[in-house]
VONU-161756 format. One record per residue (C-alpha): residue number from 1; x, y, z; residue in three letters. Coordinates in nm, 3 decimals. Layout:
% VONU-161756
<NUM; <X; Y; Z>; ALA>
...
END
This chain:
% VONU-161756
<1; <0.390; -2.030; 3.299>; MET>
<2; <0.503; -1.696; 3.158>; ASN>
<3; <0.346; -1.677; 2.813>; TYR>
<4; <0.499; -1.336; 2.745>; LYS>
<5; <0.848; -1.486; 2.768>; ILE>
<6; <0.748; -1.773; 2.540>; ILE>
<7; <0.607; -1.529; 2.287>; ALA>
<8; <0.923; -1.319; 2.301>; GLN>
<9; <1.142; -1.624; 2.253>; GLU>
<10; <0.936; -1.727; 1.950>; THR>
<11; <0.967; -1.384; 1.792>; LEU>
<12; <1.339; -1.364; 1.870>; ASN>
<13; <1.406; -1.703; 1.710>; ILE>
<14; <1.217; -1.611; 1.396>; GLU>
<15; <1.373; -1.263; 1.385>; ALA>
<16; <1.720; -1.414; 1.413>; GLN>
<17; <1.634; -1.653; 1.131>; THR>
<18; <1.549; -1.358; 0.905>; LEU>
<19; <1.861; -1.164; 1.003>; LEU>
<20; <2.082; -1.463; 0.938>; SER>
<21; <1.922; -1.522; 0.599>; ALA>
<22; <1.968; -1.155; 0.508>; ALA>
<23; <2.343; -1.185; 0.570>; LYS>
<24; <2.378; -1.506; 0.371>; ASN>
<25; <2.154; -1.429; 0.075>; ILE>
<26; <2.309; -1.495; -0.266>; SER>
<27; <2.331; -1.200; -0.504>; ASP>
<28; <2.352; -1.428; -0.807>; ASP>
<29; <2.049; -1.634; -0.715>; VAL>
<30; <1.817; -1.339; -0.662>; PHE>
<31; <1.946; -1.160; -0.971>; GLU>
<32; <1.884; -1.470; -1.183>; GLN>
<33; <1.541; -1.526; -1.028>; ALA>
<34; <1.434; -1.168; -1.095>; VAL>
<35; <1.560; -1.180; -1.454>; GLU>
<36; <1.389; -1.515; -1.512>; MET>
<37; <1.053; -1.375; -1.398>; ILE>
<38; <1.098; -1.036; -1.569>; LEU>
<39; <1.166; -1.194; -1.907>; THR>
<40; <0.877; -1.437; -1.865>; CYS>
<41; <0.611; -1.368; -2.129>; LYS>
<42; <0.345; -1.554; -1.934>; GLY>
<43; <0.266; -1.588; -1.564>; LYS>
<44; <0.450; -1.678; -1.247>; LEU>
<45; <0.285; -1.996; -1.118>; ILE>
<46; <0.348; -2.090; -0.756>; ILE>
<47; <0.294; -2.439; -0.618>; SER>
<48; <0.334; -2.621; -0.288>; GLY>
<49; <0.142; -2.834; -0.041>; VAL>
<50; <0.058; -2.802; 0.328>; GLY>
<51; <0.209; -2.501; 0.502>; LYS>
<52; <0.423; -2.434; 0.195>; SER>
<53; <0.107; -2.421; -0.012>; GLY>
<54; <-0.050; -2.165; 0.220>; LEU>
<55; <0.265; -1.953; 0.198>; ILE>
<56; <0.264; -1.996; -0.179>; GLY>
<57; <-0.094; -1.875; -0.209>; ALA>
<58; <-0.004; -1.561; -0.019>; LYS>
<59; <0.302; -1.509; -0.240>; MET>
<60; <0.091; -1.539; -0.555>; ALA>
<61; <-0.148; -1.275; -0.421>; ALA>
<62; <0.144; -1.042; -0.343>; THR>
<63; <0.303; -1.086; -0.686>; PHE>
<64; <-0.028; -1.038; -0.866>; ALA>
<65; <-0.104; -0.716; -0.679>; SER>
<66; <0.240; -0.568; -0.745>; THR>
<67; <0.264; -0.605; -1.121>; GLY>
<68; <0.368; -0.969; -1.173>; THR>
<69; <0.085; -1.184; -1.317>; PRO>
<70; <0.068; -1.482; -1.087>; SER>
<71; <-0.158; -1.752; -0.945>; PHE>
<72; <-0.131; -2.047; -0.709>; PHE>
<73; <-0.164; -2.402; -0.841>; LEU>
<74; <-0.210; -2.691; -0.598>; HIS>
<75; <0.000; -2.995; -0.703>; PRO>
<76; <-0.285; -3.240; -0.646>; THR>
<77; <-0.518; -3.039; -0.870>; GLU>
<78; <-0.238; -3.016; -1.126>; ALA>
<79; <-0.215; -3.396; -1.137>; LEU>
<80; <-0.588; -3.414; -1.212>; HIS>
<81; <-0.608; -3.179; -1.507>; GLY>
<82; <-0.498; -2.836; -1.390>; ASP>
<83; <-0.146; -2.894; -1.521>; LEU>
<84; <-0.288; -2.762; -1.846>; GLY>
<85; <-0.305; -2.419; -1.682>; MET>
<86; <0.074; -2.396; -1.716>; ILE>
<87; <0.197; -2.277; -2.056>; SER>
<88; <0.543; -2.281; -2.211>; GLU>
<89; <0.569; -1.905; -2.155>; ASN>
<90; <0.528; -1.934; -1.777>; ASP>
<91; <0.774; -1.968; -1.490>; VAL>
<92; <0.703; -2.203; -1.198>; VAL>
<93; <0.808; -2.130; -0.840>; LEU>
<94; <0.780; -2.453; -0.639>; ALA>
<95; <0.804; -2.454; -0.257>; ILE>
<96; <0.896; -2.747; -0.034>; SER>
<97; <1.113; -2.709; 0.274>; TYR>
<98; <1.235; -3.068; 0.258>; SER>
<99; <1.232; -3.071; -0.120>; GLY>
<100; <1.072; -3.416; -0.110>; GLU>
<101; <0.698; -3.341; -0.096>; SER>
<102; <0.537; -3.636; -0.274>; GLU>
<103; <0.256; -3.443; -0.442>; GLU>
<104; <0.487; -3.166; -0.561>; LEU>
<105; <0.757; -3.410; -0.676>; SER>
<106; <0.498; -3.585; -0.893>; SER>
<107; <0.440; -3.284; -1.116>; ILE>
<108; <0.805; -3.178; -1.153>; LEU>
<109; <0.886; -3.420; -1.439>; PRO>
<110; <0.587; -3.291; -1.635>; HIS>
<111; <0.694; -2.929; -1.583>; ILE>
<112; <1.045; -3.006; -1.706>; LYS>
<113; <0.911; -3.213; -1.997>; ARG>
<114; <0.762; -2.895; -2.140>; PHE>
<115; <1.083; -2.700; -2.081>; GLY>
<116; <0.919; -2.460; -1.835>; ILE>
<117; <1.170; -2.269; -1.616>; PRO>
<118; <1.153; -2.385; -1.255>; LEU>
<119; <1.262; -2.197; -0.945>; ILE>
<120; <1.276; -2.407; -0.630>; GLY>
<121; <1.251; -2.290; -0.269>; MET>
<122; <1.391; -2.557; -0.041>; THR>
<123; <1.653; -2.614; 0.228>; LYS>
<124; <1.816; -2.899; 0.034>; ASN>
<125; <1.967; -2.825; -0.307>; GLN>
<126; <2.026; -3.198; -0.359>; ASN>
<127; <1.662; -3.292; -0.295>; SER>
<128; <1.418; -3.395; -0.567>; THR>
<129; <1.298; -3.036; -0.598>; LEU>
<130; <1.652; -2.903; -0.595>; GLY>
<131; <1.764; -3.141; -0.870>; ASN>
<132; <1.471; -3.054; -1.097>; TYR>
<133; <1.505; -2.680; -1.043>; SER>
<134; <1.690; -2.448; -1.280>; ASP>
<135; <1.752; -2.220; -0.984>; LEU>
<136; <1.729; -2.280; -0.609>; VAL>
<137; <1.651; -2.014; -0.350>; ILE>
<138; <1.772; -2.183; -0.034>; GLN>
<139; <1.550; -2.177; 0.276>; VAL>
<140; <1.783; -2.261; 0.562>; GLU>
<141; <1.696; -2.226; 0.930>; VAL>
<142; <1.898; -2.321; 1.237>; GLU>
<143; <1.586; -2.433; 1.423>; ARG>
<144; <1.211; -2.397; 1.421>; GLU>
<145; <1.053; -2.169; 1.682>; ALA>
<146; <0.838; -2.466; 1.779>; CYS>
<147; <0.966; -2.602; 2.115>; PRO>
<148; <0.974; -2.950; 1.961>; LEU>
<149; <1.165; -2.815; 1.659>; ASN>
<150; <0.905; -2.984; 1.441>; ILE>
<151; <0.615; -2.755; 1.344>; ALA>
<152; <0.698; -2.524; 1.050>; PRO>
<153; <0.744; -2.184; 1.214>; THR>
<154; <1.082; -2.026; 1.145>; SER>
<155; <1.096; -2.200; 0.807>; SER>
<156; <0.755; -2.073; 0.693>; THR>
<157; <0.836; -1.724; 0.818>; THR>
<158; <1.159; -1.723; 0.619>; LEU>
<159; <0.990; -1.865; 0.309>; THR>
<160; <0.726; -1.594; 0.322>; LEU>
<161; <0.989; -1.324; 0.374>; ALA>
<162; <1.194; -1.451; 0.079>; LEU>
<163; <0.880; -1.432; -0.135>; GLY>
<164; <0.828; -1.076; -0.021>; ASP>
<165; <1.192; -0.996; -0.099>; ALA>
<166; <1.152; -1.136; -0.448>; LEU>
<167; <0.830; -0.937; -0.500>; ALA>
<168; <1.000; -0.616; -0.388>; VAL>
<169; <1.294; -0.679; -0.622>; CYS>
<170; <1.046; -0.715; -0.909>; LEU>
<171; <0.864; -0.398; -0.805>; MET>
<172; <1.194; -0.208; -0.816>; LYS>
<173; <1.287; -0.364; -1.150>; ALA>
<174; <0.950; -0.265; -1.299>; ARG>
<175; <0.959; 0.081; -1.136>; ASP>
<176; <0.620; -0.003; -0.986>; PHE>
<177; <0.464; 0.318; -0.847>; GLN>
<178; <0.174; 0.418; -0.622>; LYS>
<179; <-0.055; 0.478; -0.918>; GLN>
<180; <0.022; 0.129; -1.047>; ASP>
<181; <-0.061; -0.019; -0.708>; PHE>
<182; <-0.384; 0.181; -0.697>; ALA>
<183; <-0.498; 0.036; -1.029>; SER>
<184; <-0.480; -0.314; -0.878>; PHE>
<185; <-0.662; -0.208; -0.557>; HIS>
<186; <-0.965; 0.001; -0.659>; PRO>
<187; <-1.173; -0.114; -0.364>; GLY>
<188; <-1.140; -0.127; 0.013>; GLY>
<189; <-0.912; 0.075; 0.234>; ALA>
<190; <-0.615; 0.047; -0.002>; LEU>
<191; <-0.822; 0.170; -0.294>; GLY>
<192; <-0.946; 0.468; -0.098>; LYS>
<193; <-0.596; 0.555; 0.010>; LYS>
<194; <-0.430; 0.515; -0.328>; LEU>
<195; <-0.703; 0.588; -0.580>; PHE>
<196; <-0.933; 0.867; -0.459>; ILE>
<197; <-0.804; 1.215; -0.536>; LYS>
<198; <-0.882; 1.559; -0.396>; VAL>
<199; <-1.086; 1.646; -0.706>; LYS>
<200; <-1.315; 1.350; -0.635>; ASN>
<201; <-1.411; 1.477; -0.289>; LEU>
<202; <-1.373; 1.855; -0.285>; MET>
<203; <-1.682; 2.076; -0.272>; GLN>
<204; <-1.705; 2.311; -0.570>; THR>
<205; <-2.063; 2.439; -0.552>; GLN>
<206; <-2.230; 2.687; -0.313>; ASN>
<207; <-1.901; 2.785; -0.154>; LEU>
<208; <-1.921; 3.050; 0.122>; PRO>
<209; <-1.727; 3.336; -0.040>; ILE>
<210; <-1.731; 3.706; 0.049>; ILE>
<211; <-1.540; 4.013; -0.064>; SER>
<212; <-1.238; 4.145; 0.123>; GLN>
<213; <-1.438; 4.467; 0.168>; ASP>
<214; <-1.702; 4.284; 0.371>; ALA>
<215; <-1.765; 4.336; 0.741>; GLN>
<216; <-1.747; 4.083; 1.024>; VAL>
<217; <-2.126; 4.051; 1.031>; LYS>
<218; <-2.122; 3.946; 0.665>; ASP>
<219; <-1.865; 3.679; 0.744>; ALA>
<220; <-2.070; 3.539; 1.034>; ILE>
<221; <-2.378; 3.517; 0.811>; LEU>
<222; <-2.180; 3.342; 0.535>; ALA>
<223; <-2.032; 3.095; 0.783>; ILE>
<224; <-2.380; 3.007; 0.910>; SER>
<225; <-2.521; 2.961; 0.562>; GLU>
<226; <-2.219; 2.777; 0.422>; GLY>
<227; <-2.215; 2.508; 0.693>; ARG>
<228; <-1.841; 2.459; 0.659>; LEU>
<229; <-1.739; 2.652; 0.967>; GLY>
<230; <-1.539; 2.884; 0.744>; THR>
<231; <-1.588; 3.164; 0.495>; VAL>
<232; <-1.349; 3.229; 0.206>; LEU>
<233; <-1.244; 3.587; 0.137>; ILE>
<234; <-1.144; 3.701; -0.212>; GLU>
<235; <-1.022; 4.023; -0.372>; ASP>
<236; <-1.169; 4.208; -0.670>; LYS>
<237; <-0.994; 3.968; -0.906>; GLU>
<238; <-1.162; 3.676; -0.729>; HIS>
<239; <-0.834; 3.554; -0.582>; LYS>
<240; <-0.822; 3.406; -0.233>; LEU>
<241; <-0.666; 3.646; 0.016>; VAL>
<242; <-0.787; 3.510; 0.351>; ALA>
<243; <-1.040; 3.296; 0.531>; LEU>
<244; <-1.234; 3.334; 0.851>; MET>
<245; <-1.326; 3.036; 1.065>; SER>
<246; <-1.550; 2.983; 1.365>; ASP>
<247; <-1.235; 3.002; 1.576>; GLY>
<248; <-1.144; 3.340; 1.427>; ASP>
<249; <-1.494; 3.469; 1.509>; VAL>
<250; <-1.467; 3.352; 1.871>; ARG>
<251; <-1.131; 3.522; 1.909>; ARG>
<252; <-1.277; 3.840; 1.759>; ALA>
<253; <-1.564; 3.840; 2.007>; LEU>
<254; <-1.313; 3.831; 2.293>; LEU>
<255; <-1.116; 4.130; 2.165>; SER>
<256; <-1.161; 4.479; 2.310>; GLU>
<257; <-1.392; 4.723; 2.132>; ASN>
<258; <-1.517; 4.451; 1.899>; PHE>
<259; <-1.772; 4.564; 1.640>; SER>
<260; <-1.970; 4.370; 1.383>; LEU>
<261; <-1.912; 4.657; 1.141>; GLU>
<262; <-1.536; 4.616; 1.142>; GLU>
<263; <-1.347; 4.489; 0.836>; SER>
<264; <-1.341; 4.112; 0.810>; VAL>
<265; <-0.969; 4.125; 0.729>; LEU>
<266; <-0.895; 4.253; 1.080>; LYS>
<267; <-0.974; 3.912; 1.228>; TYR>
<268; <-0.934; 3.676; 0.931>; ALA>
<269; <-0.648; 3.437; 0.869>; THR>
<270; <-0.447; 3.592; 0.588>; CYS>
<271; <-0.256; 3.376; 0.339>; LYS>
<272; <-0.421; 3.051; 0.447>; PRO>
<273; <-0.284; 2.712; 0.349>; LEU>
<274; <-0.391; 2.614; -0.003>; THR>
<275; <-0.305; 2.356; -0.266>; ILE>
<276; <-0.318; 2.406; -0.642>; ASP>
<277; <-0.311; 2.036; -0.731>; ASP>
<278; <-0.652; 1.872; -0.727>; ASP>
<279; <-0.484; 1.553; -0.858>; GLU>
<280; <-0.328; 1.508; -0.512>; MET>
<281; <-0.435; 1.188; -0.339>; LEU>
<282; <-0.703; 1.249; -0.077>; ALA>
<283; <-0.493; 1.052; 0.173>; SER>
<284; <-0.201; 1.292; 0.119>; ASP>
<285; <-0.436; 1.588; 0.169>; ALA>
<286; <-0.548; 1.437; 0.499>; LEU>
<287; <-0.186; 1.411; 0.613>; VAL>
<288; <-0.143; 1.781; 0.534>; LEU>
<289; <-0.464; 1.878; 0.714>; ILE>
<290; <-0.368; 1.683; 1.025>; GLU>
<291; <-0.011; 1.816; 1.025>; ALA>
<292; <-0.131; 2.178; 1.007>; LYS>
<293; <-0.418; 2.113; 1.253>; LYS>
<294; <-0.680; 2.270; 1.026>; ILE>
<295; <-1.035; 2.171; 0.935>; GLN>
<296; <-1.048; 2.296; 0.577>; LEU>
<297; <-0.808; 2.288; 0.285>; LEU>
<298; <-0.871; 2.535; 0.004>; VAL>
<299; <-0.801; 2.424; -0.352>; VAL>
<300; <-0.703; 2.701; -0.596>; THR>
<301; <-0.550; 2.732; -0.940>; ASP>
<302; <-0.198; 2.865; -0.989>; LYS>
<303; <-0.331; 3.224; -0.979>; GLN>
<304; <-0.508; 3.165; -0.645>; LYS>
<305; <-0.860; 3.161; -0.793>; HIS>
<306; <-1.080; 2.940; -0.574>; ILE>
<307; <-1.166; 2.599; -0.725>; LYS>
<308; <-1.308; 2.422; -0.422>; GLY>
<309; <-1.260; 2.318; -0.061>; VAL>
<310; <-1.186; 1.987; 0.108>; LEU>
<311; <-1.316; 1.946; 0.462>; HIS>
<312; <-1.173; 1.696; 0.708>; ILE>
<313; <-1.523; 1.567; 0.783>; HIS>
<314; <-1.562; 1.467; 0.418>; THR>
<315; <-1.240; 1.268; 0.430>; LEU>
<316; <-1.349; 1.090; 0.749>; ILE>
<317; <-1.695; 1.012; 0.611>; GLU>
<318; <-1.540; 0.858; 0.298>; LYS>
<319; <-1.308; 0.641; 0.504>; GLY>
<320; <-0.986; 0.808; 0.395>; ILE>
<321; <-0.705; 0.738; 0.639>; SER>
END
């Protein structure tokens, strides 16, 4: 049995389902859904059972992390007291592929009794869910990727993708930016990537700095003491004019008639790469460092006075990627 072919067929079926849905999506439905959620003064509450419930829980997490207050409510728990978690200012997004889920259908009359706006996600607009819904986002698939055409596969993939599409529409409508995302993700890899700035990691004390009038031997001594593999070179106005790295020293040693008494500027890297924005995200600084194939990024003010340095080893140690 060729499992690679089976896997490819599964992915192709689900991919085709998404492409077909993208072509047939209703402008009016998504516009109304976005407006309904945007004007909501409360929360977006998502509900569903089984596979639809699992998809709904993921949707709620996505909405909540991208600026739309949201949580998942299981229909069974709602029937046993948690229905009180829904207020008249909320919007409910209910998911059921068939539209006839018994547990979900049981709470729909109570939701409508309080006049709470209801968005349904189902394949059948004439189902119980479809009839109770103020707006239906149709989930229609030609076939499941399951070889028996039974297990929810293509349908759950499409439902999840439609939730993502709705979340992205809301992000665009709210003009949700990187800094907004960072505020919801202060921890973990996302937090490090979107929250930590250059100023939080750059070294500002005991920087290896020498004068442009210094000799090569002074640079080598400063490099050894500074433990950054680089020495910064400044002019009489304390502005950065060059830097000398371990690599520059090695190249100098290989040159003819090399002398330790020679001017450091003869072998230094003049006009090195710098940034004057210590508010830059550390992850963006790492991209710059890797693109330029350097070890050290110098941070200056607008007049090129040295403020600090950011070493690639520091970024790696802090888990910035």
